[in-house]
C-alpha positions as CSV (number, residue, x, y, z in Angstrom):
1,M,154.5,40.9,54.0
2,R,153.5,39.5,57.4
3,R,149.8,39.2,57.5
4,S,149.6,39.1,61.3
5,D,151.5,42.4,61.5
6,L,149.4,44.0,58.8
7,A,146.1,42.8,60.5
8,G,147.3,43.9,63.9
9,G,148.5,47.2,62.7
10,L,145.3,47.9,60.9
11,A,143.3,46.9,64.0
12,V,145.3,49.1,66.3
13,T,145.1,52.0,64.0
14,A,141.3,51.6,63.6
15,L,140.8,51.4,67.3
16,A,142.9,54.4,67.9
17,A,140.9,56.4,65.3
18,V,137.6,55.3,67.0
19,A,139.0,56.2,70.4
20,G,140.3,59.6,69.3
21,L,137.4,60.7,67.2
22,W,134.5,59.3,69.3
23,F,135.3,57.6,72.6
24,V,137.5,60.2,74.3
25,P,135.4,63.2,73.2
26,A,132.2,61.4,74.2
27,N,133.4,60.5,77.7
28,V,135.5,63.6,78.7
29,N,133.7,66.5,80.3
30,L,135.1,69.3,78.2
31,A,133.2,71.9,80.4
32,A,135.7,71.1,83.1
33,T,138.5,72.6,81.0
34,A,138.2,76.1,82.5
35,G,140.9,76.8,85.1
36,N,143.0,73.8,84.3
37,D,146.5,74.0,83.0
38,I,145.7,71.4,80.3
39,A,142.5,70.0,79.0
40,P,141.1,66.8,80.6
41,A,141.2,65.1,77.1
42,F,144.9,65.9,76.6
43,M,146.5,62.8,78.1
44,P,143.9,60.3,76.6
45,L,144.4,61.9,73.2
46,V,148.2,61.7,73.5
47,C,147.9,58.0,74.3
48,V,145.5,57.4,71.4
49,A,147.8,59.3,69.1
50,I,150.8,57.2,70.2
51,A,148.8,54.0,69.7
52,G,147.7,55.2,66.2
53,V,151.3,56.0,65.1
54,L,152.5,52.6,66.4
55,G,149.7,50.9,64.5
56,L,150.8,52.7,61.3
57,V,154.4,51.7,61.9
58,M,153.2,48.0,62.1
59,V,151.4,48.4,58.8
60,A,154.4,50.1,57.1
61,R,156.7,47.4,58.4
62,A,154.4,44.7,57.1
63,L,154.2,46.3,53.7
64,L,157.8,47.4,53.3
65,H,159.6,44.2,54.4
66,P,158.8,41.5,51.8
67,A,161.8,39.5,53.0
68,D,159.7,38.2,55.9
69,A,157.1,36.9,53.5
70,G,158.6,33.5,52.9
71,A,158.9,32.6,56.6
72,A,155.5,34.0,57.5
73,E,153.6,32.4,54.7
74,A,155.3,29.0,55.3
75,G,154.1,29.2,58.9
76,G,157.5,30.0,60.4
77,D,158.8,33.2,61.8
78,E,162.5,33.8,61.6
79,E,162.4,36.5,64.3
80,I,161.3,34.2,67.0
81,G,162.3,30.9,65.5
82,D,161.1,27.8,67.5
83,Q,160.7,29.7,70.8
84,R,157.0,30.1,70.6
85,P,155.4,29.7,74.0
86,A,153.5,26.5,74.7
87,P,149.7,26.9,74.7
88,R,149.6,26.3,78.5
89,Q,152.0,29.1,79.0
90,V,149.9,31.5,76.9
91,V,146.8,30.5,78.9
92,A,148.7,31.0,82.2
93,D,150.0,34.5,81.1
94,L,146.4,35.5,80.0
95,A,145.1,34.3,83.4
96,V,147.7,36.4,85.2
97,W,146.8,39.5,83.3
98,I,143.0,39.0,83.8
99,G,143.6,38.3,87.5
100,S,145.7,41.5,87.7
101,T,142.9,43.5,86.2
102,V,140.4,42.1,88.6
103,L,142.7,42.8,91.5
104,V,143.2,46.4,90.4
105,L,139.4,46.8,90.2
106,L,139.0,45.4,93.7
107,L,142.0,46.8,95.5
108,L,142.5,50.3,94.0
109,P,139.4,52.0,95.6
110,R,140.2,50.3,99.0
111,I,143.9,50.6,99.5
112,G,145.0,53.2,96.9
113,F,147.3,53.5,94.0
114,V,150.7,53.2,95.8
115,V,149.9,50.0,97.7
116,T,148.0,48.4,94.8
117,G,150.7,49.3,92.3
118,G,153.4,48.0,94.6
119,L,151.7,44.7,95.1
120,L,151.0,44.2,91.4
121,L,154.5,45.1,90.4
122,A,155.9,42.7,93.0
123,G,153.6,39.9,91.7
124,W,154.4,40.5,88.1
125,L,158.1,40.6,88.7
126,A,157.9,37.3,90.7
127,Y,155.8,35.7,87.9
128,A,158.3,36.9,85.3
129,G,161.1,35.2,87.2
130,L,163.0,38.1,88.6
131,R,165.9,36.5,90.5
132,S,166.8,39.3,92.9
133,W,164.1,40.0,95.5
134,V,166.1,43.2,96.5
135,V,165.7,44.6,93.0
136,G,162.0,43.5,92.9
137,A,161.3,45.2,96.2
138,A,163.0,48.4,95.2
139,V,161.1,48.5,91.9
140,A,157.8,47.6,93.6
141,V,158.2,50.4,96.2
142,T,159.8,53.1,94.1
143,V,157.8,53.1,90.9
144,P,154.3,53.6,92.4
145,V,155.6,56.3,94.8
146,V,157.4,58.2,92.0
147,L,154.4,57.9,89.7
148,D,152.1,59.2,92.4
149,W,154.4,62.1,93.1
150,L,154.7,63.0,89.3
151,C,150.9,62.9,88.9
152,R,150.4,65.2,91.9
153,A,153.3,67.6,91.2
154,F,153.1,68.0,87.5
155,L,149.6,66.9,86.3
156,H,147.8,68.1,89.4
157,V,146.0,64.7,89.5
158,Q,145.2,63.1,92.8
159,L,145.5,59.3,92.3
160,P,143.2,57.1,94.5
């Protein structure tokens, strides 16, 4: 049993339960349901349900695969071997994600979803080391535009 998978799975499952039973119902205006094709709480609850199921999968995997126990208890991990990232890389990755979150909070209300999404995707792809700038540009332009169209056409949601 891998203790980290068990602990992570239990944490994800518990957070999903709290979100599904308390956070989403407490923060979604259910009175706005009239006249809509789907309830406003539908998509948040679908996301919470998916997270809960994946948390349970992590727990089941940790409990049902005792072959990983020797490596995990000895401090090693056969799945990733000696390719653990250096602490500096972990801090850099965390800083990029925190910076991305701050940029979304600052840029989204001012320049909208499509431009913000494109800039963030381009930045993430460059940080991840994408070699082809043509592919990166195509992804950074296409993905936000398609997501914006899907939200407008099928979910009737106007993104900022």
